[in-house]
C-alpha positions in Angstrom: -5.9 -70.4 13.2 -4.9 -68.4 16.2 -2.6 -66.3 14.1 -5.5 -65.3 11.8 -7.7 -64.5 14.8 -5.0 -62.4 16.4 -4.4 -60.6 13.1 -8.1 -59.9 12.8 -8.3 -58.7 16.4 -5.3 -56.4 15.7 -6.9 -55.1 12.5 -10.2 -54.5 14.3 -8.4 -52.8 17.2 -6.5 -50.5 14.7 -9.6 -49.4 12.8 -10.9 -46.9 15.4 -7.3 -45.5 15.8 -7.0 -45.1 12.0 -10.4 -43.5 11.8 -9.5 -41.0 14.5 -6.2 -40.2 12.8 -8.0 -39.7 9.5 -10.5 -37.4 11.2 -7.7 -35.4 12.8 -5.9 -35.0 9.5 -9.1 -34.0 7.8 -9.6 -31.3 10.4 -6.0 -30.1 10.0 -6.4 -29.9 6.3 -9.6 -28.0 6.5 -8.1 -25.5 9.0 -5.1 -25.1 6.6 -7.5 -24.3 3.8 -9.3 -21.8 5.9 -6.1 -20.1 6.9 -4.9 -19.8 3.3 -8.2 -18.3 2.3 -7.9 -15.9 5.2 -4.4 -14.9 4.2 -5.6 -14.4 0.6 -8.4 -12.2 1.8 -6.0 -10.2 4.1 -3.6 -9.8 1.2 -6.3 -8.6 -1.1 -7.5 -6.1 1.5 -3.9 -4.9 2.1 -3.5 -4.5 -1.7 -6.6 -2.5 -1.9 -5.5 -0.3 1.0 -2.1 0.1 -0.6 -3.7 1.1 -3.9 -5.8 3.7 -2.1 -2.7 5.1 -0.4 -0.9 5.2 -3.7 -3.7 7.1 -5.3 -3.9 9.6 -2.4 -0.1 10.1 -2.6 -0.3 10.7 -6.4 -3.0 13.3 -5.7 -0.8 15.0 -3.2 2.1 15.0 -5.6 -0.1 16.7 -8.3 -1.2 19.3 -5.7 2.4 20.0 -4.7 3.5 20.4 -8.3 0.7 22.9 -8.9 1.7 24.8 -5.8 5.3 24.9 -6.9 4.3 26.1 -10.4 2.2 28.9 -8.8 5.1 29.8 -6.5 7.4 30.0 -9.5 5.0 32.2 -11.4 4.6 34.5 -8.4 8.3 34.7 -7.9 8.9 35.6 -11.6 6.1 38.2 -11.4 7.6 39.7 -8.2 11.0 39.8 -9.8 9.6 41.7 -12.9 7.8 44.1 -10.6 11.0 44.8 -8.7 13.0 45.4 -11.9 10.3 47.8 -13.2 10.3 49.7 -9.9 14.1 49.8 -9.9 14.1 51.1 -13.5 11.5 53.7 -12.6 13.5 54.9 -9.6 16.7 55.1 -11.7 14.8 57.0 -14.4 13.4 59.4 -11.8 16.8 60.0 -10.3 18.3 60.6 -13.8 15.6 63.1 -14.7 16.2 64.9 -11.4 19.9 64.9 -11.9 19.7 66.2 -15.4 17.3 69.0 -14.6 
């Protein structure tokens, strides 16, 4: 009989400790859920920011390509003008030399 009473006393004494441990573990689990949700939100925000940066960089690349095309066109036009001026000068010198 004393064994049964002592087991009941031990069980009764352990109930509050078990309840406290359950409460602590529940708090830890809920905090872990919150941190994973926070990390998910942070990752989503970082992904959105990265997408914005990528779009901006693509726009810059397009602008730079347009600038380089304009520069190529200008350089070709300048070369043609120089060739025309050179031919004109040679023609003028030939005309002066032959007269």
